[in-house]
FIGUKOL-382159 format. One line per field, with one value per residue (C-alpha): residue in three letters; x, y, z. Coordinates in Angstrom, 3 decimals. Last residue first. Layout:
! residues N
type: c(Ala:...)
px: c(X:...)
py: c(Y:...)
pz: c(Z:...)
//
This chain:
! residues 269
type: c(Asn:Arg:Gly:Arg:Lys:Arg:Lys:Thr:Asn:Thr:Phe:Leu:Met:Val:Ile:Val:Met:Ser:Ile:Ile:Leu:Val:Val:Gly:Ile:Thr:Ser:Gly:Met:Gly:Trp:Asn:Met:Thr:Thr:Leu:Phe:His:Glu:Glu:Val:Ala:Thr:Gly:Leu:Thr:Ile:Ile:Lys:Asn:Gly:Gly:Ile:Leu:Arg:Ser:Leu:Met:Phe:Leu:Ser:Leu:Ser:Pro:Ile:Phe:Val:Ile:Gln:Val:Gly:Ser:Lys:Ile:Gly:Pro:Met:Thr:Met:Pro:Ile:Ile:Ile:Lys:Thr:Leu:Thr:Gln:Trp:Asn:Thr:Ala:Gly:Leu:Asp:His:Ser:Ala:Lys:Ile:Tyr:Ser:Asp:Ser:Ile:Asp:Thr:Leu:Ser:Asn:Tyr:Ile:Pro:Leu:Ile:Met:Phe:Pro:Ile:Gln:Ile:Tyr:Ser:Ala:Val:Leu:Ile:Phe:Ser:Thr:Asp:Thr:Phe:Leu:Met:His:Gln:Ala:Pro:Leu:Gly:Val:Leu:Glu:Phe:Leu:Asn:Asn:Val:Leu:Gly:Asp:His:Ser:Leu:Leu:Gly:Ile:Phe:Ala:Tyr:Ala:Lys:Leu:Leu:Leu:Asn:Ile:Trp:Thr:Pro:Leu:Ile:Val:Leu:Leu:Ile:Trp:Leu:Asp:Arg:His:Lys:Leu:Lys:Ser:Ile:Val:Leu:Ala:Met:Pro:Tyr:Ser:Ile:Leu:Leu:Ser:Ile:Leu:Thr:Ile:Leu:Phe:Ala:Tyr:Leu:Val:Ser:Asn:Ala:Thr:Met:Thr:Leu:Tyr:Thr:Gly:Ser:Arg:Phe:Phe:Thr:Ala:Tyr:Asn:Asp:Phe:Thr:Phe:Gln:His:Ser:Ile:Asn:Phe:Phe:Ser:Tyr:Tyr:Val:Ile:Leu:Gly:Val:Pro:Ala:Ile:Val:Phe:Leu:Ala:Leu:Trp:Met:Met:Tyr:Pro:Thr:Tyr:Phe:Met:Ala:Arg:Phe:Ser:Lys:Lys:Met)
px: c(-17.735:-19.163:-17.945:-20.319:-19.958:-20.216:-22.548:-21.176:-23.277:-21.512:-24.074:-27.054:-25.653:-25.042:-28.619:-29.977:-27.955:-29.315:-32.876:-32.272:-30.798:-33.779:-36.129:-34.214:-34.491:-38.247:-38.241:-36.575:-39.118:-41.997:-40.389:-40.354:-39.382:-37.299:-34.526:-34.277:-35.896:-35.314:-31.754:-30.692:-32.012:-30.181:-26.952:-27.192:-28.064:-24.807:-23.754:-20.061:-19.274:-21.153:-18.212:-16.293:-14.776:-17.592:-20.616:-19.522:-18.244:-21.644:-23.621:-22.489:-25.308:-23.548:-20.456:-22.492:-23.120:-19.644:-17.634:-19.346:-20.429:-16.968:-15.450:-17.814:-16.886:-13.179:-13.652:-15.524:-12.757:-10.063:-9.600:-9.409:-6.804:-4.596:-4.385:-4.023:-3.063:-0.973:0.581:1.396:3.045:5.054:6.219:4.686:7.001:4.727:6.384:5.586:1.862:1.877:3.455:0.823:-2.041:-0.544:-0.464:-4.247:-6.246:-8.621:-6.205:-6.510:-10.306:-10.293:-7.836:-10.065:-13.080:-11.121:-9.236:-12.269:-13.854:-10.475:-10.130:-13.492:-12.305:-9.215:-11.307:-13.718:-10.756:-9.230:-12.506:-13.419:-9.919:-9.876:-13.342:-12.323:-13.465:-10.018:-6.847:-5.988:-2.197:0.365:3.507:6.445:9.688:10.250:8.966:6.089:4.834:4.956:2.795:0.427:-0.022:-0.415:-3.227:-3.217:-5.036:-7.062:-6.050:-4.910:-7.439:-10.282:-8.923:-9.319:-12.822:-13.782:-12.171:-14.139:-17.391:-16.734:-16.355:-13.225:-13.629:-13.069:-9.529:-8.698:-9.566:-6.299:-4.302:-6.195:-5.216:-1.601:-1.905:-3.602:-0.885:1.913:4.096:3.253:2.036:-1.653:-0.591:1.201:-1.789:-4.218:-2.069:-1.718:-5.523:-6.413:-4.701:-6.073:-9.420:-9.871:-8.956:-11.487:-14.250:-13.795:-13.690:-16.855:-18.734:-17.764:-18.923:-22.184:-23.013:-22.065:-24.272:-27.187:-26.658:-26.613:-29.883:-31.347:-30.346:-31.343:-34.885:-37.053:-36.301:-36.695:-39.692:-41.601:-40.769:-42.038:-45.017:-46.556:-49.089:-51.032:-51.458:-49.523:-49.028:-45.279:-46.110:-46.968:-45.969:-42.450:-43.991:-45.101:-41.768:-39.894:-42.387:-41.998:-38.216:-38.496:-40.960:-38.997:-35.612:-35.849:-39.221:-39.689:-36.082:-35.927:-39.192:-37.945:-34.717:-36.526:-38.949:-36.358:-35.139:-38.620:-39.555:-36.781:-38.234:-41.733:-40.461:-38.570:-41.666)
py: c(-13.254:-9.846:-7.983:-6.951:-3.427:-3.089:-0.412:1.341:2.750:5.306:8.103:5.748:3.918:7.191:8.298:4.964:5.346:8.842:7.589:4.816:7.288:9.633:6.679:5.717:9.283:9.020:5.617:7.119:9.920:7.451:5.057:7.674:5.259:8.058:5.659:2.582:3.581:7.328:7.100:4.379:6.398:9.484:7.466:6.468:10.000:11.173:12.527:12.512:14.072:11.421:9.033:8.954:5.495:3.597:5.668:6.664:3.134:1.629:4.253:4.163:5.106:7.008:4.793:1.825:3.639:5.136:1.917:-0.584:2.097:3.669:0.229:-0.445:2.902:2.122:-1.326:0.133:2.790:0.133:0.764:4.529:4.055:1.645:3.373:7.150:7.771:4.653:4.496:8.189:7.694:4.716:6.744:6.383:5.799:3.860:0.609:1.471:1.790:-1.346:-3.286:-2.052:-2.871:-6.303:-7.108:-7.565:-5.737:-8.088:-8.382:-4.640:-4.752:-7.564:-5.620:-2.550:-4.629:-6.191:-3.149:-1.048:-3.736:-4.395:-0.657:-0.303:-1.250:0.952:3.841:3.536:3.572:6.612:8.559:7.870:8.670:11.969:13.039:12.555:10.207:8.607:10.420:12.547:12.468:11.450:13.559:12.506:11.186:8.208:5.717:8.035:8.004:4.197:4.131:6.583:4.173:1.125:2.539:4.491:7.499:5.274:4.770:1.131:-0.205:1.626:0.278:-3.279:-2.440:-1.396:-4.490:-6.729:-4.932:-5.342:-9.117:-10.493:-12.169:-8.839:-8.798:-11.921:-10.383:-8.463:-11.539:-13.495:-10.830:-11.458:-15.226:-14.837:-12.378:-14.933:-13.434:-9.798:-7.392:-7.394:-6.841:-3.603:-2.180:-3.244:-1.513:1.624:1.726:0.895:3.758:6.647:4.858:4.235:7.849:9.110:6.752:7.678:11.372:11.126:9.107:11.646:14.542:12.843:12.003:15.494:17.120:14.887:15.563:19.297:18.923:17.060:19.780:22.663:21.330:22.252:19.189:16.710:18.382:18.494:14.841:13.837:16.174:14.220:12.601:9.425:9.068:6.450:8.810:9.020:10.202:8.064:8.565:7.174:3.926:2.988:3.869:1.766:-1.077:-1.041:-1.128:-4.140:-5.914:-5.267:-6.459:-9.406:-10.978:-10.038:-10.619:-13.939:-15.041:-13.950:-15.899:-19.004:-18.813:-18.266:-21.873:-23.384:-20.706:-21.967:-25.475:-24.097:-22.127:-25.140:-27.322)
pz: c(-95.394:-94.566:-91.508:-88.828:-87.574:-83.835:-82.559:-79.525:-76.728:-74.548:-74.940:-74.759:-71.731:-69.902:-70.621:-69.343:-66.151:-65.580:-66.103:-63.552:-61.067:-61.451:-60.912:-57.759:-56.465:-56.938:-55.237:-52.162:-52.163:-52.280:-49.814:-47.070:-44.300:-42.709:-41.731:-43.985:-47.286:-47.177:-45.825:-48.240:-51.176:-49.896:-49.523:-53.181:-54.260:-52.729:-49.340:-48.477:-45.104:-43.129:-43.369:-46.634:-46.215:-44.473:-45.499:-49.023:-49.506:-48.701:-50.640:-54.255:-56.640:-59.420:-59.134:-60.390:-63.731:-64.133:-63.805:-66.121:-68.587:-68.730:-69.254:-72.154:-73.688:-73.339:-74.855:-77.841:-78.167:-78.556:-82.283:-81.731:-78.933:-80.909:-84.292:-84.175:-80.543:-79.914:-83.374:-83.179:-79.782:-81.028:-84.021:-87.464:-90.411:-92.776:-91.715:-88.085:-88.848:-90.993:-88.134:-85.681:-88.045:-88.816:-85.104:-85.243:-82.594:-80.736:-77.796:-77.200:-77.178:-74.609:-72.442:-72.569:-71.551:-68.624:-67.336:-66.407:-64.228:-62.616:-61.777:-59.991:-56.487:-56.736:-58.038:-55.087:-52.683:-54.394:-54.584:-50.939:-49.685:-51.562:-50.412:-46.793:-44.024:-43.602:-44.585:-41.544:-41.836:-39.232:-39.307:-41.514:-40.022:-42.312:-39.729:-38.826:-42.407:-42.414:-39.289:-40.977:-43.879:-41.622:-39.568:-36.320:-37.784:-40.114:-43.750:-43.720:-41.231:-42.957:-46.230:-44.953:-43.756:-47.296:-48.808:-46.448:-47.321:-51.035:-50.684:-52.298:-55.683:-57.441:-56.048:-58.151:-61.546:-61.932:-60.912:-63.577:-66.109:-65.191:-65.643:-69.022:-70.060:-69.741:-72.480:-71.800:-74.500:-73.505:-69.879:-70.808:-72.684:-69.943:-67.336:-69.470:-69.938:-66.341:-64.513:-66.572:-66.940:-63.213:-62.445:-64.996:-63.847:-60.186:-61.091:-63.212:-60.579:-57.904:-60.086:-61.095:-57.478:-56.293:-58.936:-57.972:-54.271:-55.021:-56.934:-53.965:-51.526:-53.805:-53.798:-56.772:-58.909:-56.041:-54.440:-57.726:-58.351:-54.914:-55.190:-58.074:-55.759:-54.955:-51.191:-49.233:-46.243:-46.990:-50.497:-53.502:-57.147:-56.689:-55.449:-58.978:-60.641:-58.085:-58.483:-62.274:-61.956:-59.637:-61.996:-65.215:-63.976:-61.560:-62.314:-65.982:-67.018:-65.151:-66.774:-70.209:-69.727:-68.525:-71.529:-74.275:-74.253:-74.551:-77.081:-79.344:-79.361:-79.941:-82.923:-84.329:-84.152)
//
């Protein structure tokens, strides 16, 4: 009776997993073995790993994802640390979450207005006597805008890890003569490593396949695997090659998850 009762609750989850996770991944893998003429072939994978263009796209995607993740981490960790010490920290963390409620497309167009030649940033430069800068459609603008969008997703897991640390560890560290820097590097950062790894997963994995921001903010100068997938599916209609790139992205994401996976130790009562 208990097994059938549990199965009743597991069934919707298993159906959702099968329909929206396993089936789409299976279709991507299936189509990756067909060329544009719908003939079974392994040429898509051979083309990908032999082509300097696709390998360059892969390197660019990893590099951009790494820089976005690094910038997000360097900004998010101090912010999460400060917020965890504030009196009304729930209110501050809500303010961090609020930007995630805004549609990504709206935020992208907002930055286009800010960074364009006649945008607000250049208008401020002119007020202080500085010449207008060409900021839009550059690598720097793409990385900064992507980092800004990903920062809340990096802050949240780090903040949760910080709030899980008992104050007794900090007090014991100071009682033993440790400085604030030593307490941070020897106690706080190691104990929040699960949150850091979770944040890296949440930020790095989506950053590998960005295509909307690379188009709107980076223009045609920034070509990643995400833009290549979009190009093959919507323009060239070469679904086989697009699926092959998708398989490579999925494998890359799995590798990142394996390297950043953290096993939590369960305490005994």
